[in-house]
C-alpha positions, 0 to 999 in steps of 0.5 A: 737176263738167262745164262744162255744171253750171258753166254751169248753176249760173252762170245759176242763180246769176245768177236769185239775184243778180237777188232779192239787192237786192230786197224780195220782197213777199208775194203774194196768190192773186189776184195769183198767178193774174194773174201765172201767167195773163200768164207763160204767156200771155208765155213759153208762146206758140206762138212758142217751142214746137216745130213740132207743139205748140200754145200753152200754155193757162193754165187748164190750170195751177192756182195751188198753195198754195206759190205764196201767201205771206201771211206768213213769209219771202216772199224764199225760193225755196221760197214766194211769187213765187219759187216761182211763177216757178221753177215755172213756168219748169219748165212752160214748159221742159217744153212747149218741150223735150218729152222732156227732163224734166230737173229743172233744166237751162241752158235751164230757168235761162235761161227762169227768168231771163228770167222773174224779168227780166220780173216785176221789170221789169213792177212786179208786185212794187210791187202792179200786179197787186192789184185796185183797191179802190175805195170807194163812197158810200152813194148810189153803193152804192144806185145800183149795186144799183138798176142790177143789179136793173133788169138782172135785171128786164130779163133776166127780161122777154126770157125770158117774151117768149121763153117767151110766143112758145113757148107761142104756137107749140106752141098752134098745133101743138097746135091743127093736130094737133087738127083732123086 
């Protein structure tokens, strides 16, 4: 085994060691989408790209089924948080180093290590990306619905006002053309 491969395997082992003592929770689609967007914005930003490349855009990358883990073994590499980070580290690597599309390399392992550290330190594994559930009382629900309906009424009244203005404008044009 070459020195490069040994170095790469050591870096991958350090990535695996990061996850060793952590109970990896299940990840939902919402969490995966938010995490994907934040990771691409952070690690795929313009400052990391070569001079002729622009920053990565999160909307260009989809959240695939293997990223979502609602049951089974969430701590395995092939599903959940670990799969999301591993796959995104490949995408970031391909953008940072165009033309070097190796399956695995030392640089890609470093990116994955940085991403793992960031996710663990950010508290995303404790559920900070989960949407906050707000329980509304009956009166709050009623008020929210009333506010929404009032907003719709206002919106349609604006459209009606614009329509009346255009009707007036076109009637003047018709009247002008009929005089000729």
